[in-house]
Each structure stands twice: as structure tokens, then as C-alpha cells.
N, C-alpha and C positions, 0 to 999 in steps of 0.2 A: 738317433735323431740325424736328420740330413739325408743327403744322397750323394753318391759318387758317379751316378749314371745319368744325370740330367743337366741342370745349369750350374755355372761355376760357383755362384753364390750359395749353393745348397752343400757345398763341401766343406770340410771333409765329414763323411758320415761317422758318427761317434756315439758313445754311451754318455748318457746324463742321468742324474737322479733329481726327481722332484719331491717335495714334501706333500702330504696328503691335501687335498682340496676339493670342494664341490664347484660344478660348473653349471651355468644357466643351460637348460634343455634347448632353449631356442635363442636366436639372436634378439637383440631388443628390437621391438617392433614400433611402428608409428603410434599405436595405441599406448604403449608402454612410455614412450618419449612425451607424449602429450600430457600424461599424468605428471611427470617431472616438470615440465614447463609451466603447466598450470599451477603447480605448488609453489615453484621458485621464481617465475616470471623471467626465467633465464632466456637469453637471446644467443643463438648460436653465432659462431665466427662468420658464417656466410650471410647473416643479416645484419652485420655491423659495418660501418663506414670503413674504408681502408686508408691507412695513413701513407701517403705517398713516400715518406723518408723510409719506410720499410721495404718499398719495391722500386728501387732505382731503375729507371729506364722503361717502366711500365707505362702504356699509353692510357690516355685519359678515359677511354671506353672501358678499360678493365679495372679501373680504380673506383668501382662501385660495388655494392654488395651483390654477391652472386656466387656460383659455384660452376664446376665443370660438368657438362652433360653430354653423354655419348650420342651420336647420330649416325646411324647405319648409312653406309654409302651406297650409291645406286650401282657402282660396278667395282672392279678391282682397282686398288690404288697402291701407291708406294707404301709399304709397311714401315719403313724408316721415318716417316713423318707422321707423328701421331695427331697433328692438327687437322688431318684428313677426316677424323672421326671424333675428335674432341673439341667441343666449343665451350668457352666461358660465356655462360648465360646471366646477365643481370637478372636478379630476382629469384634465381634458383636457390632453394634452400630445403630443408627437411619438409617443410610445410608445402612446398611447390617444387617437387622433385624434377620435373621436366621444364621448368620456367614459371614465370609469374601467372601464366593463364591455367596452369595445371593445379590439381588438388589431391587430397588424399581419399577422396571417394573411392571405395571398393579397395583400398590399399592399407586399411587399419591393421591388418594382420601380415602386412609385408614388413621386411627389415627397414628401419629407418636409415635414411641416406644423408649424404652431404654434411656429415658430422666430422669435424677436425678433432685433433687430439685433445684440446681443451674441453670440447664438448662431451666427449666420452668420459674423460677423467672426472669431470664435475658430476656427470650423472652416476657414475660409480660410488663416488663419495656420498652423494645423497641417499643412494639406495643401501649404504653400509656394505659395499662390495668393493672388489679391486678388478683391474683389467688383467688378464693372465700374462704371463711371461711368454716368450716364444717356445720355450721348452714345455711349459705346462699346457700350452695350446696344442702343440704337436702331439704331446702324450695322450691328450684327450681325444684328439681327433682320429688316432690310430686305433681307437676303440679296442685295445688289447692285441691287435695284430701287429707284430713287429716286422719290419723289413719289407712290407708290401708297397706296391706302387700307390694303389688307392687305399682310401680307408675301409673298402669292402673286399680287398684282394688285389689280383694282379691283372684282371680283365676289365677294360673300361667299361663295357657293356655286358655283363654276364647274361647269357642267354638272349641277348638282344634287349635287355632292360635298361632304362634311364635310371641311374641310381642318384642323380644330383642334377641341378639345373647349371649347366655348362653349355657352350656353343657347339652345336652340331652343324657343320657346312664350313666354308671357307670365309674366315674373318677378314674384313669387316662388312661384307656385303651380302653374303649368303648365309641366312639363318633358317635351317630346315625345320627348327621348332619341333623335334620328335616329341618333346614333353609337353607342348602346348603353350610355352611362355616365350615371348620375346625379350622381356625384361626380367624383373625380379618375379619370384613366386611366393606364395603365402608360406610363412614358416611352418615346418612340419609336413609339407606335401610329400616329401620324398622319405624312403625308409631311413630309420635311425641307425647309428653305428653300434658297435658292440657295447658301448656304455650308455646307450639310450640317448645319445646327443643327435640333434638334428641339424642339417644344413652345414655340417662342418667342412663339405666340399662345395664349391660353387656358390650360387646365389649372389653373396656379397663378400668381398675381402672383408677381413676382421683385424681390428687394430690389436696389437700386443703391447706390453709395457717395455720391450727391449728397443734400445737404440740400435739402428741398422749399421752393420759393418759388412764390408764387402764379402767375408767368409765367416764361418763359424769360428769362435774363439774358444779353445779349450786346452787344458793342461795334458799334454801328450806324455809327461812324465808319470802320471798317475795312472793306475790300472782301474780304479773305480770311478771314473767318469764325472769328476767334479768340474763345472765350467770355470774359466779363468776369471770371468767377470761376475760380479754380484748381481742381485736382481736388478734388472733394467739395463746392464750393460755400461758402456763407456760413451757418454755424450760427446765428449771432445773428439772422438774417432768416428762420430756419425756423419756420413755423406754417402752420395751415390755415385760410384765411379763413373756411371754413364753421364752424369751431369756435374762435373767437377766445378763448373763455373757457378753453380747455385749454391750458396752457403747454408741455406736453411737446413738445420737438423731434421733427421728422419727417424721415425719409428718402423719397425717391421710389421708388415701385413702378412696374414696367413690365410690359406684356404681357397684362393682363387675367387672368381666370380662368375655370373652369366655370360661374361664377356670372354672368357678364357677359352681358347680353341686349340686343337692340335697343330694348327698351322701358324699360330701366333699365341704366345702366353700360355704355354702348356704347363700351367701352374695349379690345376685343379687336383692336387696331390698334397698329402700331409707335409712332405719335405719341402715343398716349395715356399718361397718367400719373396717379399717384394719390399722395396723402400717407399715410403710415403712421408712427404715434407708434413711437419706438425701443424702447419698454419692453414691447411685446406683438406677438404673432403672431395668427394665426387659422386656421380649417381651410381657407382657400384661399390661403395665402401660403407660398412656398417660395423657392429661390435656386439660382443656379449661379454658377460662379467663372471667372475668366480668369487666364492668365499673360501679363504684359506682355513685349513683345520685349526690354526691356533687363534683364529680371530674370535 
């Protein structure tokens, strides 16, 4: 698990054991999520009014229901400023992924987007499932291949073939769309991995049950790979060192998305990980579920 050859938060590479589990073949789709909403009348976090006390310093235009939406830029921009391509769009939510004027027409078999942690946890409980831990997710993503850069091997595009929906070109302005998609793709469009799982790389980031810490925590005194933290990790230590001033706890996202590129966010790899505040989703975040063997 992890990598010593890429981003610091992926270190150290170490062995971990996981119990048996079954994983959803696909990420949860818009069609799947609609069944849940129709059955429960659930309203996602992005659809609810915001409490100003929870967001000190926030401006009035952001204290309305909505979510973050990616906008491709017209030319090269400063990659240190994510506001160049992310915008908080009032009315953006799972039903309106690009904003209030958009719909799910033609996207029912695409991953559901704009889901916060509460939204995915509630869906999983309704479905009688769980959200995978980071270790479970990474084990599944590797598809039986240990130590490889990508879930399919060490070549990004073997024989020139696109194996997943990630960004080809210079992010965030040049998307060559070798695979034909500028945004998300239908689930199952690209080849499955060795375990028969689809889209474990790219398309959308996927929530895991672990609280984010800056590096992997494991017991170096043991030879058999037992993590230091129990399932879910340590909430009290959850923060993003890149944003220490924002105290909202974070979960680990895995898999990368259609926005991950070699020149920025080179995270369409099983070892890669990302911190996500639990109170918000975005137009490139989704999830899938597991059923543990003992369930």
C-alpha cells in the first residue's frame, strides 16, 4: 500500500492486511442515487441551506445551497490558485451537476456527483453496505497487481490505449480528449481491472471511510502489516497540511478523476490519495460501496 516514489502523502509504502469483502463493480450512478432519493426523500448537503455560524468569514453569495463546479480555462493559468478553475455555483447538486440549468439527461449511467460524506454514508446504510477503508479500496483497485504504478501495470497508455478517464493535455486549459470525454464518462466504458472492477482509476474521486492524515500510519515494529489505526483512522488528527487554517475534518479520497493530469494532480494511481472536507462534494467526486465478509 502507498508509494515512496510520488507524492509525500503516499509514503511510506508498507504492507497491510484486509479482511474479505465484496465491492460494487461500478461507482454509484445517478440512476442508483435517484432510487435512494425517491425511497427516502433524502436531501443532499448541497441542496440544504447553509448555517453562517459553520462558515465564519464566508461571503453572502456563498452561503446558499450549491457546490463546486470545474470550469476549463481559456489559456494557461497559475496552478497555485485553484479558484482559476473551481467556482462555487449556487444550485449545483447531484440533480444539476453543472448548475441549476443543467440536468441528468443522458447522464443516468454516469457517476453521481456533488455528494458529501453524509450523503454517501446515508446511501450506504440504506443499501445495507459500507464505504471501503482506504486499504480496502487500494487493495481492490490494484486488481491483484502489487507494486505497479497503475492498476493495469507500469505504462500509462499501453500500446497507446486509454485505460481510464483522466486528463490528457495540459491542465486546466488543454484537454485533448483522446477517449472522447471532456467530463465524466458512463460507468463501465473502460476495461475492468484484474478483479472485474470498473473505473477504479479516473472518472471520479471516490470517498473512503478513513480520516485523512498527512502520511500513512502503520506499526513499524511488526513484520505483518497491521495498521496503527482501527477502521476509519483517527478523526482528531484529520487535517490537510496544505490548508492548516481550515479546521473541517477530512476523509481520504482515492482513484483520481477525469481532471487528473500528468502536469497537475498526477493521482490517477492506486497509491494516490487526497484530502476532502466532509461537508462538501464537487463535480468530480463520487463513491462506491462494499459488503464486508462478516456482514
